[in-house]
C-alpha positions in Angstrom: -70.6 46.5 -8.1 -67.1 47.6 -8.4 -65.6 46.5 -11.4 -63.2 43.7 -11.2 -59.4 44.1 -10.3 -56.8 42.5 -12.3 -53.7 41.0 -10.1 -50.7 39.3 -11.8 -49.5 36.7 -9.2 -51.1 35.0 -6.6 -47.9 34.5 -4.7 -47.2 32.1 -1.4 -49.7 31.9 0.7 -47.7 32.3 3.9 -47.0 35.8 3.2 -49.7 36.6 0.3 -53.0 35.3 2.1 -53.6 39.0 4.3 -52.8 40.7 1.4 -54.9 39.6 -0.6 -58.1 39.0 1.3 -57.7 42.6 2.0 -58.1 43.8 -1.7 -60.2 41.0 -2.1 -63.3 42.4 0.9 -64.3 45.5 -1.1 -64.0 44.3 -4.9 -63.8 41.2 -7.0 -60.8 39.8 -7.5 -59.6 38.6 -11.7 -56.7 36.1 -11.1 -53.9 36.1 -13.8 -51.5 33.1 -12.8 -50.1 30.0 -14.1 -52.9 28.0 -11.8 -55.4 29.1 -9.0 -53.9 27.8 -5.7 -56.8 26.1 -3.5 -56.0 28.7 -0.6 -56.5 31.8 -2.8 -60.3 30.0 -4.4 -62.4 32.0 -1.7 -61.6 34.8 -2.9 -61.4 35.3 -6.4 -63.8 35.9 -8.9 -62.0 34.4 -12.0 -58.6 33.0 -12.8 -57.6 33.5 -16.2 -54.9 30.7 -16.8 -51.7 33.2 -17.7 -47.9 32.8 -16.2 -47.2 36.5 -15.3 -43.9 36.6 -15.4 -44.7 36.0 -19.4 -44.9 39.3 -20.4 -46.8 38.7 -23.7 -49.3 36.2 -22.5 -50.4 38.1 -19.6 -51.3 41.0 -21.5 -52.9 38.8 -24.4 -55.1 37.0 -21.6 -56.0 40.6 -19.6 -57.0 42.0 -23.6 -59.1 38.8 -24.5 -60.8 39.3 -21.3 -60.9 43.0 -21.1 -63.2 42.5 -24.4 -65.4 41.2 -23.6 -65.5 42.7 -19.4 -65.4 45.6 -17.5 -62.0 46.0 -16.0 -61.5 48.8 -12.6 -58.2 47.9 -12.5 -54.8 45.9 -12.4 -52.4 45.4 -9.9 -49.3 42.8 -8.8 -48.4 42.6 -5.1 -45.0 40.7 -6.3 -42.0 42.4 -7.6 -41.6 40.2 -10.7 -44.9 41.3 -12.5 -44.6 45.0 -11.3 -43.9 46.4 -15.1 -45.7 43.5 -16.8 -49.1 45.1 -14.4 -48.4 48.7 -15.5 -47.8 48.2 -19.3 -51.5 46.9 -18.9 -52.8 49.1 -17.0 -51.6 51.6 -19.8 -52.7 50.0 -22.5 -56.5 49.8 -20.9 -56.3 53.5 -20.1 -56.5 52.8 -15.7 -54.7 54.3 -13.0 -50.7 53.3 -12.9 -47.6 54.9 -12.2 -45.7 55.6 -15.9 -43.7 52.3 -16.9 -40.3 54.2 -17.2 -40.4 55.6 -13.6 -41.3 51.9 -12.0 -38.6 49.9 -14.7 -36.1 52.9 -13.1 -36.4 52.0 -10.0 -36.7 48.2 -10.6 -33.2 49.0 -11.4 -30.8 49.8 -8.6 -28.5 51.4 -10.7 -30.8 53.8 -13.1 -32.3 54.4 -9.7 -29.5 55.1 -7.9 -28.3 57.6 -10.9 -31.6 59.2 -10.9 -31.4 60.4 -7.2 -28.0 61.3 -7.1 -28.6 63.7 -9.9 -31.5 65.1 -7.6 -28.4 64.9 -4.7 -30.8 62.9 -2.6 -28.8 61.4 0.2 -27.4 57.6 0.0 -25.0 54.9 0.5 -22.1 55.7 -1.9 -22.0 52.6 -4.7 -20.3 51.5 -7.3 -20.8 49.5 -10.3 -18.7 46.6 -11.0 -18.7 44.2 -14.1 -16.8 41.2 -12.1 -15.5 40.3 -8.6 -12.0 41.9 -9.6 -13.6 45.0 -10.1 -15.8 44.7 -7.1 -12.5 44.2 -5.0 -11.2 47.0 -6.3 -14.3 49.2 -5.3 -14.8 48.2 -2.3 -11.4 48.1 -1.3 -12.2 52.3 -2.2 -15.1 52.8 -0.2 -14.0 50.7 2.4 -15.3 47.7 4.8 -17.9 46.7 5.0 -19.9 46.1 1.6 -22.3 45.4 0.8 -23.1 43.4 -3.1 -26.2 43.3 -4.1 -27.9 42.8 -7.9 -29.5 45.5 -9.9 -32.5 43.2 -9.4 -34.0 40.9 -6.6 -33.6 41.1 -2.6 -30.7 39.1 -2.8 -27.7 40.8 -0.7 -24.6 39.6 0.6 -22.1 41.8 3.2 -18.7 41.6 3.3 -15.7 42.8 5.9 -12.7 42.4 3.7 -11.2 42.0 0.7 -10.7 37.8 1.1 -14.5 37.5 1.0 -15.5 39.6 -2.1 -15.3 36.7 -5.1 -17.6 34.6 -3.3 -20.3 36.7 -2.4 -20.2 38.0 -5.5 -20.6 34.6 -7.1 -23.0 34.1 -4.4 -25.2 37.4 -5.5 -24.9 36.3 -9.4 -26.5 32.5 -8.9 -28.7 33.2 -6.1 -30.7 36.3 -8.0 -29.9 34.3 -11.9 -27.9 37.4 -13.0 -27.4 37.5 -16.8 -24.0 37.0 -17.4 -23.9 41.1 -19.2 -25.2 41.9 -16.4 -23.1 44.4 -13.6 -23.3 43.8 -9.7 -23.8 47.5 -6.9 -21.1 47.4 -4.8 -22.5 49.8 -1.7 -20.8 50.9 1.5 -22.5 48.6 4.4 -23.7 51.9 6.5 -24.1 52.5 10.7 -27.3 52.7 12.2 -30.6 51.4 12.4 -32.1 50.3 9.3 -35.9 51.7 8.7 -38.6 51.9 6.1 -40.7 54.3 5.3 -44.2 53.3 4.0 -45.6 55.9 2.0 -48.8 56.4 -0.5 -48.8 58.7 -3.5 -51.9 59.4 -4.2 -51.3 62.0 -6.9 -47.6 64.1 -8.1 -48.2 66.6 -5.6 -50.1 64.4 -2.3 -47.6 61.7 -1.0 -47.7 60.6 2.3 -45.5 58.5 5.2 -47.9 56.2 6.8 -46.0 54.3 8.4 -42.2 53.7 9.8 -40.9 49.7 9.3 -37.8 49.4 12.4 -35.7 46.8 10.5 -33.3 43.9 12.4 -31.1 41.9 11.0 -29.4 38.8 11.6 -25.8 37.8 10.9 -23.5 38.3 8.0 -22.5 37.5 5.0 -26.7 37.0 4.4 -27.9 39.1 7.5 -31.1 38.2 6.6 -34.0 39.9 8.3 -34.5 38.7 11.3 -37.3 41.2 13.1 -40.1 44.0 11.6 -41.6 46.3 13.3 -44.3 49.0 13.3 -45.4 51.1 16.0 -48.3 54.1 15.4 -45.9 56.6 17.7 -42.7 56.1 15.9 -41.0 59.2 16.3 -40.0 59.0 12.7 -43.2 59.8 11.7 -43.2 63.3 12.2 -39.2 63.5 11.4 -38.3 66.4 8.9 -35.5 65.5 6.8 -36.8 61.9 6.5 -40.5 62.8 5.6 -38.4 65.7 3.1 -36.2 62.8 1.7 -39.3 60.3 1.0 -41.1 62.9 -1.0 -37.8 64.8 -2.7 -37.3 60.5 -3.8 -40.6 59.6 -4.8 -40.4 62.9 -7.0 -37.1 62.3 -8.3 -37.8 59.3 -9.2 -41.5 60.4 -11.0 -43.7 57.9 -9.8 -46.6 59.6 -9.6 -49.5 57.1 -7.3 -48.8 53.8 -6.0 -47.4 52.4 -2.8 -43.6 52.7 -1.9 -41.4 51.3 0.2 -37.8 52.9 1.2 -35.4 51.6 2.4 -32.6 54.1 4.7 -30.7 53.6 7.6 -30.5 56.4 10.4 -27.1 57.2 10.3 -24.8 60.2 12.3 -25.8 62.5 8.9 -29.2 62.1 8.4 -31.3 58.9 7.2 -29.7 57.7 3.8 -31.6 55.2 1.0 -30.7 52.3 0.8 -33.5 51.1 -2.3 -36.4 52.4 -3.3 -39.5 49.4 -4.0 -42.8 50.3 -5.4 -44.9 47.9 -4.8 -46.3 46.5 -1.4 -44.1 45.7 1.2 -43.2 42.0 1.5 -42.1 40.4 5.2 -45.6 40.8 6.5 -45.4 44.6 6.6 -49.2 45.6 5.0 -50.0 43.1 8.5 -47.9 44.9 10.7 -49.2 47.9 9.4 -52.9 47.5 10.1 -52.6 45.5 13.7 -50.9 48.8 14.7 -52.5 51.3 13.0 -55.5 50.3 11.0 -54.4 51.6 7.9 -55.0 49.5 5.3 -52.3 49.4 2.7 -53.7 46.7 0.4 -57.0 48.5 0.4 -55.1 51.7 -0.6 -53.0 50.0 -3.5 -56.1 48.6 -4.7 -58.7 51.6 -4.3 -55.4 53.5 -6.2 -55.0 51.5 -9.4 -58.7 51.5 -9.5 -58.7 55.0 -9.4 -60.8 55.4 -6.3 -60.0 57.3 -3.5 -58.1 55.4 -0.9 -58.4 55.9 3.1 -55.6 56.9 5.0 -56.5 58.2 8.2 -55.3 56.2 10.8 -57.8 53.9 13.6 -55.7 52.4 15.7 -52.6 53.9 18.1 -51.2 49.8 19.0 -47.7 48.3 18.3 -46.9 45.4 15.6 -43.8 43.2 14.9 -43.3 40.1 13.3 -39.8 37.6 13.9 -38.8 35.1 11.1 -36.5 32.1 12.9 -33.8 30.7 11.6 -32.1 27.2 11.8 -29.2 27.7 14.2 -27.3 25.0 12.2 -27.6 23.7 8.3 -29.1 19.9 7.8 -32.3 18.1 7.5 -35.3 19.1 9.8 -35.8 15.9 11.7 -38.9 17.7 13.7 -40.4 21.0 13.8 -42.6 22.3 16.5 -43.8 24.6 19.0 -44.1 23.3 22.4 -46.0 25.8 24.7 -50.0 25.4 23.8 -51.0 28.3 26.4 -52.8 31.0 24.6 -51.1 34.1 23.9 -53.2 37.0 24.3 -50.5 39.2 22.6 -49.8 36.9 19.6 -51.6 37.0 16.6 -50.1 34.2 14.8 -47.9 31.5 15.1 -46.2 29.9 11.8 -44.3 27.2 10.8 -43.1 27.8 7.0 -40.8 24.5 7.1 -41.3 20.7 7.4 -40.0 17.6 7.9 -37.8 16.9 5.4 -36.2 19.8 3.9 -32.6 21.1 3.8 -32.5 24.3 5.8 -28.9 26.3 5.7 -27.7 28.0 9.0 -28.8 31.6 10.1 -25.5 33.1 8.3 -25.9 32.1 4.9 -29.9 31.7 5.3 -32.6 33.2 2.5 -35.6 34.1 3.3 -37.1 30.2 1.9 -35.1 29.0 4.7 -37.6 30.1 7.6 -38.6 27.6 9.7 -41.4 29.9 11.6 -43.0 33.5 12.0 -44.2 35.0 15.0 -46.9 38.5 15.0 -47.4 40.3 17.9 -49.6 42.9 18.7 -48.9 45.4 21.9 -49.8 48.8 23.1 -46.0 49.7 22.1 -42.8 48.2 20.8 -41.2 47.2 23.8 -44.1 44.7 24.5 -44.4 43.3 21.3 -40.5 42.6 21.2 -40.4 41.2 24.9 -43.5 38.5 23.6 -41.4 37.7 20.5 -38.1 36.8 23.0 -40.4 35.0 25.0 -42.3 32.7 22.3 -39.0 32.3 20.2 -38.1 30.1 22.8 -40.7 28.1 22.6 -39.6 26.9 19.2 -37.5 23.8 18.9 -36.0 21.5 15.7 -34.4 18.8 15.2 -32.0 18.4 12.4 -30.1 15.3 10.6 -26.3 15.4 10.9 -24.5 17.8 11.2 -26.3 19.2 13.7 -28.9 16.8 15.4 -30.8 19.2 17.6 -30.9 22.8 17.5 -32.5 25.7 18.8 -33.9 28.0 16.8 -32.3 31.6 16.1 
């Protein structure tokens, strides 16, 4: 039997159940978390009661366990715990990317400085220590711009100088930035947003296994509304994009793991806007598996335990997910799917809110305010999008004041 894999954090079931199930399919899993949620129990062989957000406590718990048990590797799919996981792996002399490289990727400013030193194509950016500096940088870059924290998923798209102070304050509060932290002001590039799902087997073997295309909602939050993966996406063989991905991973010093690189395809070519060194969220591992057969969670676990990963595609399909947001702000009175007819191309349709919860309208929503998501699988991306458009019409939500009835966006 394979040695157990230490996993830091279970995460929310709605986005983590597929990933954990795939990891546990071929190896024992020992969870490090403050508590083990009921839904995760079938996938676990042991639970270490320690909060992975408390790095010292998590490290102590794993070291104590490792003193009496064999450990095959250490992994997390939650971005908040990636550095702790790498430190534990380093202390136990297990496979992992260098902690310094992961730390640089976790800090957008540090990552951009490294990428700029290696002449990688980036969106133009500036560092701002307060709202006044952010406004000055935005004026210089030209509107629209994006305001981002140094770490975290919160972003605000700003269309003019008058929107800068509130956007800056919102990002600081939502990302829980320390008072001394600066933010990033970045040009809002024109062009489709794509993500390269890459795997670093070692420093000389870097593969782009899938391309995720993203459709964003309205500003200022511009939350993700749809993601799609197509096994025959032409960008998989785009020489410039592949070169940019390889050069970026090399410049950042990443030597192993799954890497998710977000780019905007501009008229001047791809421009990097983010690099994430953990399994992608938003059900992207599920989409990649349904479209190509490539199992990103299994690959991440193999790399964490020093096993050769299987990178070969076994499917030639497409898969897409639609995230539904409320079109108005209010409290949910009821939320339901009106069609009970089986849909052969629908992989899953999951409600992610319940009556009594407060929600915020799409332009200001967060990913936690999503009402539901629907995943479709088909022969091509167009078929998936048609299915999702049709299914979106079957989701209805009734809100209390100020709006009594609303169609989900």
